[in-house]
VEXBA-230384 format. One record per residue (C-alpha): residue number from 0; x, z, y. Coordinates in Angstrom, 1 decimal. Each point is the difference from the previous one (the first is absolute). Layout:
N
@resi:NUM u:X w:Z v:Y
...
//
This chain:
139
@resi:0 u:-6.6 w:19.9 v:15.2
@resi:1 u:-1.0 w:0.6 v:-3.8
@resi:2 u:1.0 w:-3.4 v:-2.0
@resi:3 u:-2.8 w:-1.0 v:-2.0
@resi:4 u:1.0 w:-2.2 v:-3.5
@resi:5 u:-2.2 w:-2.9 v:-0.7
@resi:6 u:0.2 w:-2.1 v:-3.3
@resi:7 u:-1.6 w:-3.5 v:0.5
@resi:8 u:-0.2 w:-3.5 v:-1.6
@resi:9 u:-0.9 w:-1.5 v:3.2
@resi:10 u:2.5 w:1.1 v:2.5
@resi:11 u:-0.6 w:-1.3 v:3.5
@resi:12 u:2.6 w:-3.0 v:0.7
@resi:13 u:0.6 w:2.0 v:3.4
@resi:14 u:1.5 w:3.0 v:-2.4
@resi:15 u:2.0 w:-2.2 v:-2.1
@resi:16 u:1.5 w:-1.7 v:2.9
@resi:17 u:1.0 w:3.2 v:1.5
@resi:18 u:1.4 w:1.5 v:-3.3
@resi:19 u:1.9 w:-3.2 v:-0.2
@resi:20 u:1.4 w:0.1 v:3.9
@resi:21 u:0.4 w:3.7 v:-0.1
@resi:22 u:2.2 w:-0.4 v:-3.2
@resi:23 u:2.1 w:-2.9 v:1.1
@resi:24 u:0.7 w:2.1 v:3.3
@resi:25 u:1.2 w:2.9 v:-2.1
@resi:26 u:2.2 w:-2.3 v:-2.2
@resi:27 u:1.5 w:-1.8 v:3.1
@resi:28 u:1.0 w:3.1 v:1.9
@resi:29 u:1.4 w:1.2 v:-3.6
@resi:30 u:1.9 w:-3.3 v:-1.3
@resi:31 u:-0.5 w:-2.7 v:2.5
@resi:32 u:-2.2 w:-2.6 v:0.4
@resi:33 u:-1.1 w:-1.9 v:-3.0
@resi:34 u:-0.5 w:-3.2 v:1.4
@resi:35 u:-3.0 w:-0.7 v:-2.6
@resi:36 u:-0.8 w:-3.8 v:0.5
@resi:37 u:-2.6 w:-1.5 v:-2.3
@resi:38 u:1.1 w:-2.7 v:-2.3
@resi:39 u:-2.2 w:-2.5 v:-2.2
@resi:40 u:0.9 w:-3.1 v:-2.3
@resi:41 u:-2.9 w:-2.1 v:-0.5
@resi:42 u:-0.7 w:-2.8 v:-2.5
@resi:43 u:-3.2 w:-2.6 v:0.7
@resi:44 u:-1.0 w:-2.9 v:-1.9
@resi:45 u:-0.7 w:-3.3 v:1.5
@resi:46 u:-3.5 w:1.0 v:0.9
@resi:47 u:1.3 w:3.3 v:1.7
@resi:48 u:-1.0 w:2.2 v:-2.7
@resi:49 u:2.3 w:3.4 v:-0.4
@resi:50 u:1.7 w:-0.6 v:-3.7
@resi:51 u:2.7 w:2.9 v:0.6
@resi:52 u:1.6 w:2.5 v:2.5
@resi:53 u:1.9 w:3.0 v:1.0
@resi:54 u:-0.8 w:2.4 v:2.5
@resi:55 u:2.6 w:2.8 v:0.9
@resi:56 u:2.1 w:1.1 v:3.3
@resi:57 u:3.3 w:0.5 v:0.7
@resi:58 u:1.3 w:3.4 v:1.3
@resi:59 u:2.7 w:2.1 v:0.3
@resi:60 u:2.5 w:-2.6 v:-1.5
@resi:61 u:-2.3 w:-0.6 v:-3.2
@resi:62 u:-2.7 w:-2.8 v:-1.2
@resi:63 u:-3.0 w:1.9 v:-1.5
@resi:64 u:-2.1 w:-2.5 v:-2.0
@resi:65 u:-3.4 w:1.7 v:-0.2
@resi:66 u:-2.1 w:-2.8 v:-1.4
@resi:67 u:1.1 w:-3.2 v:-2.1
@resi:68 u:-2.8 w:-2.1 v:-1.4
@resi:69 u:0.2 w:-3.4 v:-2.0
@resi:70 u:-3.2 w:-2.0 v:-1.0
@resi:71 u:-0.2 w:-0.5 v:-3.6
@resi:72 u:0.7 w:-3.7 v:0.4
@resi:73 u:3.4 w:0.7 v:1.3
@resi:74 u:1.3 w:2.6 v:-2.2
@resi:75 u:2.6 w:-0.8 v:-2.5
@resi:76 u:1.6 w:-2.1 v:2.8
@resi:77 u:2.5 w:2.4 v:1.8
@resi:78 u:-2.2 w:0.1 v:3.0
@resi:79 u:0.4 w:3.9 v:0.5
@resi:80 u:3.7 w:-0.7 v:0.1
@resi:81 u:-0.5 w:-3.0 v:2.5
@resi:82 u:-1.8 w:2.4 v:2.2
@resi:83 u:2.4 w:3.2 v:-0.5
@resi:84 u:2.9 w:-2.3 v:0.7
@resi:85 u:-1.7 w:-1.2 v:3.4
@resi:86 u:-1.0 w:3.3 v:0.9
@resi:87 u:3.4 w:1.5 v:-0.6
@resi:88 u:1.8 w:-2.8 v:2.0
@resi:89 u:-2.4 w:1.1 v:2.7
@resi:90 u:0.9 w:3.7 v:-0.2
@resi:91 u:3.9 w:-1.2 v:-0.1
@resi:92 u:-0.7 w:-1.5 v:3.5
@resi:93 u:-1.7 w:3.1 v:1.0
@resi:94 u:3.3 w:1.9 v:-0.9
@resi:95 u:-1.7 w:1.8 v:-3.2
@resi:96 u:2.9 w:1.0 v:-2.4
@resi:97 u:-2.6 w:0.8 v:-3.0
@resi:98 u:-3.5 w:-0.6 v:-1.6
@resi:99 u:-2.4 w:1.8 v:-2.1
@resi:100 u:-3.0 w:-0.3 v:-2.1
@resi:101 u:-2.4 w:1.6 v:-2.2
@resi:102 u:-2.0 w:-1.3 v:-3.3
@resi:103 u:-1.8 w:1.4 v:-2.7
@resi:104 u:-0.2 w:-3.8 v:-1.6
@resi:105 u:2.6 w:-0.5 v:-2.9
@resi:106 u:-0.2 w:-4.0 v:1.0
@resi:107 u:0.7 w:1.0 v:3.8
@resi:108 u:2.6 w:2.1 v:-0.8
@resi:109 u:2.1 w:-2.6 v:-2.1
@resi:110 u:-0.9 w:-2.6 v:2.9
@resi:111 u:1.7 w:2.7 v:2.4
@resi:112 u:3.1 w:0.5 v:-2.2
@resi:113 u:0.3 w:-3.7 v:-0.3
@resi:114 u:0.6 w:0.2 v:3.7
@resi:115 u:2.5 w:2.6 v:-0.2
@resi:116 u:-1.9 w:3.2 v:0.8
@resi:117 u:0.7 w:3.5 v:-2.4
@resi:118 u:-2.2 w:2.6 v:-0.4
@resi:119 u:1.0 w:3.5 v:1.7
@resi:120 u:-3.2 w:2.0 v:-1.0
@resi:121 u:-2.8 w:0.1 v:-2.1
@resi:122 u:-3.4 w:1.8 v:0.0
@resi:123 u:-1.5 w:0.1 v:-3.4
@resi:124 u:-3.8 w:-0.5 v:-0.4
@resi:125 u:-0.6 w:-1.4 v:3.4
@resi:126 u:-2.4 w:-1.3 v:-1.0
@resi:127 u:-0.9 w:1.6 v:-3.3
@resi:128 u:1.9 w:-1.8 v:-3.1
@resi:129 u:2.3 w:-1.9 v:2.6
@resi:130 u:3.2 w:1.0 v:2.0
@resi:131 u:0.3 w:-0.8 v:3.3
@resi:132 u:3.7 w:-1.4 v:0.9
@resi:133 u:1.6 w:0.5 v:3.1
@resi:134 u:2.6 w:-3.0 v:0.5
@resi:135 u:2.8 w:-0.7 v:2.4
@resi:136 u:2.5 w:-2.9 v:1.2
@resi:137 u:3.1 w:0.1 v:2.2
@resi:138 u:-0.7 w:-2.9 v:2.2
//
């Protein structure tokens, strides 16, 4: 069988699912099961409208916060810290020992540092003119 390489900006969902399943199977065999479980923290107003949230997961003893967003009306009220504390508590209950997050926003970095996170890596000019910082925290 001759392999054929394809580059696309419209991958088939079943191809993406197969890549993920195959990589997970490889990693499970290599280092053990990730026990990956989604984790979300949601804040809604009285009217049910989403005002802030965290999307991430726990795996291999770590909490990864993929997205953290706070509506403009709630910024400056330590909402990010409250949500991170809730996510960290849930991660501890799941047996996690540490958490990590990344950002290129200086204000977000300050909020994460206030919560006890420390920078462990940087990518300059990601995006151009900013530095993406990777932060971690022992839970």
